[in-house]
C-alpha positions as CSV (number, residue, x, y, z in Angstrom):
1,M,0.0,0.0,0.0
2,T,1.3,3.4,-0.9
3,A,0.7,6.2,1.5
4,I,-0.9,9.3,0.1
5,P,0.7,12.5,1.3
6,V,-1.6,14.5,3.3
7,Q,-1.4,18.2,3.0
8,P,-2.3,20.3,6.1
9,A,-5.4,22.3,5.8
10,V,-4.2,25.9,5.5
11,S,-6.7,28.6,4.8
12,P,-5.4,31.3,2.5
13,V,-4.7,34.3,4.7
14,A,-3.4,37.6,3.5
15,P,0.1,38.3,4.8
16,R,0.1,40.8,7.7
17,A,1.5,44.2,7.2
18,P,4.6,44.8,9.3
19,L,3.8,46.5,12.6
20,S,4.6,50.2,12.8
21,P,7.4,51.1,15.2
22,A,5.0,53.0,17.5
23,P,1.2,53.2,17.6
24,P,-0.1,56.3,15.8
25,Y,-1.4,57.8,19.1
26,S,1.9,57.5,20.9
27,L,4.1,60.5,21.7
28,E,7.4,61.1,19.9
29,P,10.4,60.2,22.0
30,V,11.9,63.2,23.8
31,L,15.4,63.9,22.9
32,F,17.0,65.6,25.9
33,G,20.1,67.7,25.3
34,T,21.9,67.1,28.6
35,P,21.0,63.7,30.0
36,A,24.3,63.4,32.1
37,L,23.6,66.8,33.8
38,A,20.0,65.7,34.6
39,E,21.3,62.4,36.0
40,C,23.9,64.2,38.0
41,A,21.3,66.6,39.5
42,G,18.9,63.8,40.2
43,S,21.4,61.6,41.9
44,A,23.3,64.2,44.0
45,A,22.7,64.4,47.7
46,L,20.6,67.3,48.9
47,G,22.6,70.4,49.5
48,G,25.3,72.3,47.7
49,D,26.3,69.8,45.0
50,R,22.7,69.1,44.0
51,E,22.0,72.9,43.8
52,M,25.1,73.5,41.7
53,A,24.1,70.6,39.4
54,L,20.6,71.9,39.0
55,A,22.0,75.4,38.3
56,A,24.4,73.9,35.7
57,L,21.5,72.0,34.1
58,T,19.4,75.2,34.0
59,T,22.3,77.1,32.5
60,A,22.9,74.4,29.9
61,R,19.2,74.5,28.9
62,L,19.4,78.3,28.5
63,M,22.5,77.9,26.3
64,L,20.7,75.3,24.1
65,A,18.1,77.9,23.4
66,T,20.7,80.1,21.7
67,M,21.0,77.8,18.7
68,P,18.9,75.5,16.5
69,P,16.8,73.3,16.9
70,A,15.7,75.0,20.2
71,L,16.5,78.5,19.1
72,L,14.3,81.1,21.0
73,S,14.0,84.8,20.3
74,E,16.1,87.1,22.2
75,A,13.1,88.5,24.1
76,E,12.3,84.9,25.3
77,R,15.9,84.4,26.3
78,V,15.8,87.6,28.3
79,T,12.7,86.5,30.2
80,R,14.2,83.0,30.9
81,A,17.5,84.5,32.1
82,E,15.8,86.9,34.4
83,R,13.7,84.1,35.9
84,A,16.8,81.9,36.3
85,R,18.7,84.6,38.1
86,S,15.8,85.0,40.4
87,W,15.6,81.3,41.1
88,L,19.4,81.2,41.6
89,S,19.2,83.7,44.4
90,A,17.4,81.2,46.5
91,L,20.1,78.5,46.2
92,T,23.0,77.9,48.6
93,M,26.4,77.5,46.9
94,P,29.9,78.8,47.0
95,Q,30.3,82.3,45.7
96,P,32.7,81.4,42.8
97,A,30.2,78.9,41.5
98,R,27.3,81.4,41.9
99,M,29.3,84.1,40.0
100,A,30.2,81.7,37.2
101,I,26.6,80.6,36.8
102,L,25.4,84.2,36.8
103,R,27.9,85.1,34.0
104,A,26.8,82.1,32.0
105,I,23.2,83.0,32.4
106,A,23.9,86.6,31.3
107,A,25.9,85.3,28.3
108,S,23.0,83.0,27.3
109,V,20.9,86.0,26.2
110,P,23.0,87.3,23.3
111,G,24.7,83.9,22.7
112,G,27.8,84.0,20.7
113,I,31.4,83.0,21.4
114,D,31.2,84.6,24.9
115,A,28.5,82.1,25.8
116,A,30.8,79.2,25.0
117,A,33.6,80.8,27.0
118,S,31.4,81.3,30.0
119,L,30.3,77.7,29.8
120,R,33.9,76.6,29.8
121,E,34.6,78.7,32.8
122,L,31.5,77.2,34.6
123,M,32.8,73.7,33.7
124,H,36.2,74.5,35.5
125,V,34.5,76.1,38.5
126,L,32.2,73.1,39.0
127,T,35.0,70.5,38.6
128,G,34.7,68.3,41.7
129,H,31.0,69.1,42.2
130,L,29.6,67.5,39.1
131,S,30.2,64.0,37.7
132,P,32.8,63.5,34.9
133,A,30.0,62.8,32.4
134,A,28.2,66.0,33.3
135,L,31.4,68.0,33.0
136,T,32.1,66.4,29.6
137,E,28.6,67.4,28.5
138,L,29.2,71.0,29.5
139,G,32.4,70.9,27.5
140,V,30.7,69.4,24.4
141,L,28.0,72.0,24.6
142,A,30.6,74.8,24.9
143,E,32.3,73.4,21.8
144,R,29.0,73.2,19.9
145,L,28.2,76.8,20.8
146,H,31.7,77.9,19.7
147,L,31.4,76.1,16.4
148,Y,27.9,77.3,15.7
149,Y,28.8,81.0,16.4
150,E,32.0,80.7,14.5
151,Q,30.0,79.8,11.4
152,T,27.1,82.2,12.1
153,P,27.7,85.9,11.5
């Protein structure tokens, strides 16, 4: 006796379209410009180092607003800088750090090469208070600012 091959009963089904990477109702992922500074501020103990990390994070965000893609108008940068200075007055930190942060906040309004220089100064003043990754992020941001304003008249 010869066995007759049996074919499995398969119903014809149209192939599925590949799934989209995210549902259409989901939010776009947030690209955060300074994750190491945020992590440093979030993980620092309460007190001076945490307040300096938060001030550095705020200053970095002000600096990011001086160039694309987060470029804000000068009027908006003035308002943000004034509010940051007001907030900074409530924080406890060493005077050299406070002065470097205030200079960087002031430099964030017009932007330019001076903003990059003030960010480098801030990086040096906060050495020992921020994590190496956060300091590196400040240095990279200062270099981005310098390159951007070197090419922008």
